[in-house]
C-alpha atoms as one frame of an Amber mdcrd trajectory, in Angstrom:
protein
  54.571 -55.469  -5.923  55.589 -53.777  -2.823  53.022 -50.992  -3.025  50.260
 -53.424  -3.548  50.439 -54.335   0.205  49.169 -50.958   1.114  46.060 -51.019
  -1.150  42.799 -51.937   0.743  39.368 -52.660  -0.754  36.284 -50.714   0.098
  35.037 -53.713   1.923  38.126 -54.041   4.136  38.012 -50.288   4.919  34.231
 -50.626   6.000  35.033 -53.631   8.172  37.872 -51.752   9.878  36.036 -48.566
  10.518  34.007 -47.981  13.767  30.545 -46.350  13.496  30.488 -42.555  14.200
  29.524 -41.775  17.912  25.884 -40.607  18.137  25.588 -36.880  18.741  23.157
 -35.545  21.089  21.193 -32.352  20.093  20.257 -30.215  23.061  18.580 -26.864
  23.799  18.434 -24.534  26.733  15.554 -24.321  29.130  14.426 -20.688  28.971
  12.563 -18.487  31.410  10.216 -15.842  29.670   6.749 -14.664  28.849   5.223
 -16.672  26.138   3.045 -14.939  23.774   0.777 -16.461  21.067   0.719 -13.870
  18.281  -1.146 -13.323  15.102   0.754 -11.111  12.469  -1.169  -9.395   9.777
  -0.844  -6.254   7.731  -2.802  -3.072   8.240  -3.379   0.116   6.336  -3.756
   3.750   7.681  -6.455   5.889   6.127  -8.521   9.045   6.799 -11.658   7.797
   5.001 -14.337   8.678   7.723 -16.975  10.705   5.699 -19.998  12.336   6.996
 -22.637  13.883   4.596 -25.606  15.968   5.402 -28.780  17.089   3.238 -31.942
  18.731   4.805 -35.239  17.435   3.503 -37.171  20.297   4.901 -36.653  23.751
   6.431 -38.294  26.386   8.907 -39.283  29.770   7.862 -36.605  32.408   8.374
 -37.868  33.406  11.814 -37.770  29.778  12.913 -41.535  29.871  13.877 -43.176
  27.847  11.138 -42.635  25.588   8.196 -40.649  27.007   5.335 -40.928  26.958
   1.756 -40.819  23.301   0.148 -38.201  24.716  -2.347 -34.828  24.526  -0.512
 -32.225  26.914  -1.855 -28.689  27.795  -0.925 -28.965  31.263   0.618 -25.327
  31.507   1.980 -22.137  29.558   2.064 -19.795  30.297   5.006 -16.986  27.748
   4.474 -14.956  26.914   1.505 -13.830  23.538   0.140 -10.909  22.185   2.049
 -11.518  24.287   5.049 -11.744  22.846   8.466 -15.127  22.733  10.124 -15.189
  22.915  13.939 -17.885  22.066  16.435 -20.432  24.813  16.807 -19.743  26.466
  13.408 -22.228  27.243  10.811 -21.173  26.045   7.398 -24.037  26.864   5.135
 -27.475  28.522   4.963 -30.474  26.965   3.458 -33.476  29.223   2.744 -32.230
  31.681   5.310 -31.864  29.048   8.233 -28.550  27.899   9.412 -26.724  24.415
   9.001 -24.263  23.951  11.791 -22.048  21.052  12.927 -21.847  19.617  16.403
 -20.099  16.547  17.879 -22.028  13.442  17.787 -21.989   9.730  16.505 -25.527
   9.313  15.416 -27.255  11.806  12.754 -30.464  13.569  14.052 -33.695  11.525
  13.254 -36.221  13.859  14.699 -36.716  17.638  15.765 -36.142  17.830  19.462
 -38.027  20.216  21.648 -38.826  20.901  25.303 -40.498  17.951  27.085 -38.896
  15.341  24.925 -36.485  12.656  26.055 -34.085  10.054  24.703 -30.475   9.310
  23.899 -30.638  11.751  21.085 -31.323  14.392  23.655 -28.354  13.314  25.742
 -26.227  13.641  22.413 -27.521  17.131  21.913 -26.799  18.126  25.638 -23.257
  16.715  25.428 -22.714  18.576  22.204 -23.904  21.957  23.506 -21.705  21.560
  26.655 -18.630  20.803  24.455 -19.148  24.147  22.667 -19.610  26.123  25.927
 -23.298  25.984  26.455 -24.005  23.913  29.704 -27.295  22.165  30.218 -26.559
  21.672  33.996 -29.811  21.393  35.959 -31.509  19.263  33.503 -31.629  15.472
  33.802 -29.451  13.846  31.096 -31.666  12.888  28.175 -34.579  15.210  29.182
 -35.021  18.513  27.237 -36.164  20.861  29.949 -35.501  24.412  30.836 -31.582
  24.353  31.094 -31.462  22.642  27.857 -33.717  25.109  26.435 -31.730  28.064
  27.705 -28.455  26.729  26.282 -30.146  26.244  22.903 -31.326  29.877  22.962
 -27.937  31.166  23.928 -26.340  28.977  21.160 -28.712  30.418  18.314 -28.008
  33.952  19.745 -24.230  33.355  19.168 -24.514  32.121  15.741 -26.870  34.878
  14.939 -30.202  33.301  14.119 -33.688  33.305  15.665 -34.115  30.384  17.947
 -36.599  27.737  16.386 -39.916  27.281  18.205 -42.551  24.599  18.260 -46.036
  25.157  19.353 -47.056  22.669  22.285 -49.176  22.534  25.494 -47.890  23.928
  28.664 -46.470  21.261  30.726 -46.762  18.498  28.107 -45.260  17.076  25.081
 -44.730  19.336  21.995 -47.494  19.254  19.218 -44.896  19.806  16.502 -44.235
  22.634  14.121 -47.338  25.001  13.169 -48.562  24.268   9.718 -47.027  26.417
   6.876 -48.534  29.731   6.435 -49.544  30.114  10.100 -49.424  33.865  11.199
 -46.509  34.597  13.637 -47.547  34.048  17.216 -51.076  32.487  16.264 -52.363
  29.028  16.315 -55.026  27.442  14.058 -58.611  27.866  15.106 -59.026  24.027
  15.454 -56.172  24.012  18.020 -57.596  27.179  19.919 -61.006  25.206  20.183
 -59.247  22.108  21.296 -57.325  24.099  23.836 -60.401  25.744  25.025 -62.190
  22.501  25.425 -59.270  21.023  27.445 -58.611  24.134  29.550 -54.910  24.010
  28.425 -52.650  26.765  27.389 -50.464  26.563  24.279 -46.991  27.768  24.395
 -43.900  28.082  22.150 -41.254  25.623  23.042 -37.617  25.946  22.141 -36.836
  23.316  19.324 -33.625  22.216  17.563 -34.821  20.892  14.139 -33.040  17.907
  12.330 -32.751  20.067   9.321 -30.295  22.512  10.978 -27.918  20.266  12.937
 -25.168  17.989  11.163 -23.605  15.628  13.794 -19.880  14.838  13.061 -18.190
  11.945  14.853 -14.552  13.526  14.899 -13.132  16.915  14.842 -11.464  18.854
  13.085 -13.057  17.573  10.058 -12.275  18.946   6.471 -15.055  19.981   3.891
 -14.671  17.796   0.866 -17.858  19.000  -0.824 -19.987  22.243  -0.385 -21.950
  24.547  -2.906 -19.943  27.173  -4.343 -22.623  29.562  -5.411 -25.896  30.780
  -3.832 -29.341  31.036  -5.192 -29.707  27.516  -6.629 -31.524  24.533  -5.411
 -29.417  22.540  -2.586 -27.459  19.641  -3.953 -27.484  16.135  -2.560 -25.536
  15.950  -0.390 -25.328  19.651   0.627 -22.120  19.266   2.429 -19.628  16.408
   2.932 -16.955  16.317   5.831 -13.875  14.051   5.991 -12.214  13.461   9.197
  -8.412  13.898   9.334  -8.139  11.440  12.218  -6.267   8.437  11.100  -7.761
   4.954  11.272  -5.836   1.561  11.269  -7.612  -1.228   9.565  -6.205  -4.802
   9.380  -7.358  -8.018   7.539  -7.784 -11.166   9.139  -8.385 -14.522   7.273
 -11.027 -17.047   8.632  -8.530 -18.829  10.866  -6.901 -15.688  12.412 -10.237
 -14.221  13.162 -10.839 -17.225  15.432  -7.992 -15.975  17.810  -8.555 -12.369
  17.686 -10.992 -10.509  20.112 -11.487  -6.853  21.020  -9.293  -5.537  23.831
  -6.112  -7.767  23.006  -2.962  -6.153  22.886  -1.453  -5.012  19.593   2.023
  -3.795  18.367   2.180  -1.658  15.343   5.349  -1.208  13.436   5.973   0.709
  10.276   9.028  -0.495   8.426   9.075   2.624   6.291   9.002   5.216   9.182
  10.512   2.946  11.841   7.694   4.067  14.151   6.616   1.431  16.654   3.436
   1.874  18.837   1.157  -0.213  21.239  -2.520  -0.361  20.631  -5.544  -2.562
  21.174  -8.013  -4.620  18.963 -11.083  -2.627  18.296 -14.223  -3.878  16.570
 -14.092  -7.046  14.424 -16.316  -6.689  11.175 -18.156  -9.186   9.334 -16.705
 -11.295   6.380 -15.916  -9.419   3.345 -15.501 -11.077  -0.167 -13.905  -8.917
  -2.742 -15.213  -9.209  -6.333 -12.973 -10.263  -9.164 -12.492  -7.195 -11.382
 -12.729  -8.683 -14.815  -9.156  -9.986 -15.056  -7.939 -13.217 -16.550  -5.715
 -15.650 -14.748  -2.226 -16.079 -15.989   0.860 -18.211 -14.809   2.468 -15.235
 -13.481  -0.376 -13.313 -11.876  -2.695 -16.092 -10.562  -1.234 -15.828  -6.888
  -1.589 -12.311  -6.554  -5.215 -12.369  -8.062  -6.039 -15.182  -5.577  -4.904
 -13.093  -2.705  -6.904 -10.040  -3.922 -10.177 -11.960  -3.807  -9.578 -14.023
  -0.593 -12.523 -13.333   1.966 -11.522 -11.462   5.131 -12.703  -9.834   8.131
 -11.532  -6.164   8.780 -10.610  -5.221  12.267 -10.092  -1.810  13.570  -6.787
  -1.181  15.654  -7.452   1.587  18.424  -4.859   3.759  19.894  -5.417   5.603
  23.054  -3.818   8.741  21.490  -3.977  10.152  17.930  -1.849   8.276  15.352
   1.144  10.150  13.954   0.137  11.940  10.868   3.161  10.593   8.913   1.523
   7.335   9.050  -1.215   8.247   6.698  -1.363   5.742   3.888   1.095   3.568
   5.424   0.967  -0.281   5.313   2.254  -1.603   8.545   2.816  -4.872  10.497
   0.298  -5.479  13.128   1.079  -7.941  15.810  -1.805  -9.186  18.025  -1.095
 -10.904  21.174  -3.794 -13.463  21.168  -2.856 -15.138  24.322  -0.062 -14.907
  26.670   1.263 -16.209  30.186   0.756 -14.065  33.117   4.428 -13.708  33.651
   7.866 -15.517  32.840   7.572 -19.394  32.797   9.927 -22.240  32.154   9.673
 -23.310  28.665  11.329 -25.908  26.253  11.107 -26.624  22.472   8.100 -28.789
  21.624  10.511 -31.494  20.391  11.874 -31.855  23.899   8.792 -33.395  25.291
   8.209 -37.122  25.137   5.842 -39.581  26.773   7.245 -42.059  29.362   5.960
 -45.728  29.770   3.789 -44.664  32.710   1.889 -41.994  30.551   3.746 -38.930
  32.054   5.067 -36.176  29.878   8.855 -36.000  30.410  11.859 -33.911  29.321
  15.351 -35.404  29.298  18.002 -33.140  30.905  21.626 -33.557  29.771  24.116
 -32.893  32.543  27.447 -31.150  32.072  29.238 -34.571  32.742  27.196 -36.179
  29.788  24.697 -38.083  32.105  20.916 -37.927  31.399  18.023 -37.792  33.675
  14.255 -37.521  33.045  12.149 -34.865  34.607   8.326 -35.290  34.524   6.604
 -32.059  33.682   3.078 -30.673  33.100   2.858 -28.897  29.868   1.104 -25.633
  29.664   0.694 -22.865  26.864   2.611 -23.282  23.563   3.780 -20.266  21.484
   6.903 -19.441  19.439   7.860 -22.997  18.993   8.050 -23.435  22.802   5.900
 -25.162  25.483   5.541 -23.931  28.947   6.607 -26.667  31.529   6.030 -27.106
  35.122   8.277 -29.810  36.901   6.159 -32.490  38.649   9.021 -34.802  39.589
  12.576 -33.678  39.585  14.230 -30.390  39.240  14.385 -28.154  36.125  15.927
 -24.786  36.020  16.634 -22.107  33.417  19.718 -22.640  31.389  19.844 -26.380
  31.869  20.125 -28.339  28.552  17.211 -30.621  27.407  17.490 -33.392  24.624
  15.559 -32.381  21.486  17.112 -34.958  19.059  20.180 -37.100  18.061
């Protein structure tokens, strides 16, 4: 009976217990650069392939059209060897096939009197291998360019190609097949006599002999191994060893990523960390489903594999380290950032006062609170840039984010 006086019912305990004191949750005001980042995966590869197949050829002396049957008469490079700018890699019907640095394949024979961007590319390529065209206007095939072409052909050991044209005018093209060396057709003689103009032989670079390659050194991945047979298609294929980094953006990410934005590349496997820039963003690619059947265990991976994406090239000012070849890396694109450090608070610290102003509540060290009107700016990383409008706000102060 005595012990029963100490027993209390749950209702009595609840009635005599005070509610717990509300706890205020705060977070510090920070002063930092805010960056809105897009994080994707990218893969390094060396798949930049250039192929070349001539469709015609000059005669061995370079003065007339050659045989319509194109044969491999010499192979100067082997499979897996490096091809450098200015080098001859093969010979077709006793005429050279050489490589020069250029982004665009040759689309026409170039000779004195011609002009255009393809002439500019030829001039730059010749200068890179030691044959200056200084004295000619960029993009115009004149005397200095002709001299450079002559010296280049002399170095590689082949007669310089010549096209028949009128003095002081545009070239008339290659002489017809079977024209005797140094002669021109009778019809052309008559026309020349009628016009009182003199025909001359003009230095030419035929599209059948020059293979433009975007990047050097490049490795030969296909080339004939025997001479005497008809040329294969392609005659030769080169693969650049220069690494390229390509990332994949989904539709939402693509809206935030633009060429020129800063990029941070990190390889978890090697620990290599590099800065780069966003390059060209490609068109939407929709992978095809490869005849697989859906299953409970593999449906998610399959969905990811066929999700449309936009490829984006990541550009480095310096060559990528060779050990990154084949690596899958983390690519962080800074889509936007503040110009410098700013005051920032968690998004949950912002509220709207009765007068419509955006405010944060500062918790003082003594437990008191005060409201500070702010102007919100950029948001990133779960934080919002704030600029005080009324009242003081400083780094390290505590703002209320919940209770």
